[in-house]
C-alpha positions in Angstrom: 1.7 -24.5 3.9 -3.0 -25.1 2.9 -3.5 -26.5 -0.6 -4.3 -24.0 -2.3 -7.3 -22.7 -4.5 -7.9 -20.3 -7.1 -6.6 -19.4 -10.3 -3.0 -19.5 -10.4 -1.9 -16.0 -11.2 -3.2 -15.0 -7.6 -0.2 -16.9 -6.4 1.7 -14.5 -8.0 0.4 -11.6 -8.5 0.6 -12.2 -4.3 4.7 -12.9 -4.7 5.1 -9.6 -6.6 3.3 -7.3 -4.7 5.9 -9.5 -1.5 8.8 -8.3 -3.9 7.5 -4.5 -4.8 6.7 -4.3 -0.2 10.6 -5.4 0.2 11.8 -3.8 -1.8 10.4 0.3 -0.8 10.4 -1.6 2.7 14.6 -1.3 1.7 14.3 1.8 1.0 12.1 3.9 4.0 12.7 1.8 7.0 16.5 0.6 6.0 17.2 -0.8 10.2 14.4 0.7 11.7 10.5 0.3 11.7 8.8 -1.3 9.5 6.2 1.1 8.9 7.9 4.1 10.3 6.9 6.0 7.7 3.9 5.4 8.6 4.3 6.1 11.9 6.4 9.8 11.0 3.7 11.1 8.4 1.4 10.1 11.1 3.0 12.1 13.3 4.4 15.2 10.8 1.1 15.5 10.3 -0.2 16.1 14.6 1.9 18.8 14.8 -0.2 20.9 12.4 -3.0 19.6 14.6 -4.6 16.8 12.2 -4.9 13.7 14.4 -4.5 11.1 11.1 -3.2 7.9 13.1 -0.9 5.2 10.8 -3.3 3.5 9.8 -5.1 5.8 7.4 -2.0 7.4 6.3 -2.1 3.5 4.6 -5.3 4.0 3.9 -5.6 7.8 2.2 -2.3 6.6 0.3 -4.6 3.2 -1.0 -7.1 5.9 -1.5 -5.0 8.1 -3.9 -4.0 5.0 -5.9 -7.6 3.9 -6.1 -8.9 7.1 -7.4 -5.8 7.3 -10.4 -7.0 3.6 -11.6 -10.7 3.9 -10.7 -10.6 8.0 -13.1 -8.0 6.4 -15.6 -10.5 3.5 -16.1 -13.5 6.0 -16.6 -11.2 7.8 -19.0 -9.9 4.9 -20.7 -6.0 6.4 -20.0 -3.5 3.4 -19.3 -1.1 6.3 -18.3 2.6 6.2 -18.8 4.7 6.5 -15.7 2.2 3.8 -14.0 0.2 2.0 -15.0 -3.6 0.9 -14.1 -1.8 -3.0 -12.8 1.0 -1.4 -11.0 -1.2 1.3 -8.8 -3.5 -2.0 -9.0 -0.6 -3.5 -6.6 0.4 -0.3 -5.1 -3.4 -0.5 -3.4 -3.4 -4.2 -2.8 0.2 -3.7 -0.8 -1.3 0.0 0.9 -4.3 -2.2 2.3 -2.0 -4.9 3.4 -0.4 -2.4 5.6 -2.9 -0.7 6.8 -4.1 -4.6 8.0 -0.1 -5.1 9.7 -0.7 -0.9 11.8 -4.2 -2.8 12.5 -3.2 -5.3 13.8 -0.8 -3.4 16.1 -2.9 -1.8 17.9 -5.1 -4.5 18.4 
């Protein structure tokens, strides 16, 4: 492994995202394709005439989180169920998922 350079909290936050992804993946995809839920949503949307590939599904989910935390920051609202930090974490995970789907398509 390469020597780490940068803020020490970066590694901690990255590990939190790994843990969150792992926990949620168990619920969404136990025994199946780890990207299955994004592919299924894409297929369902296709039935309705929307040609939205799995990578765009992931990016739309990320956009939902980004919209939420940008709105919260602009209005000084921390949130009751999911705070800004939690939404930023979800956004980061969705963008990593989009990277995986992108690489799978290449």
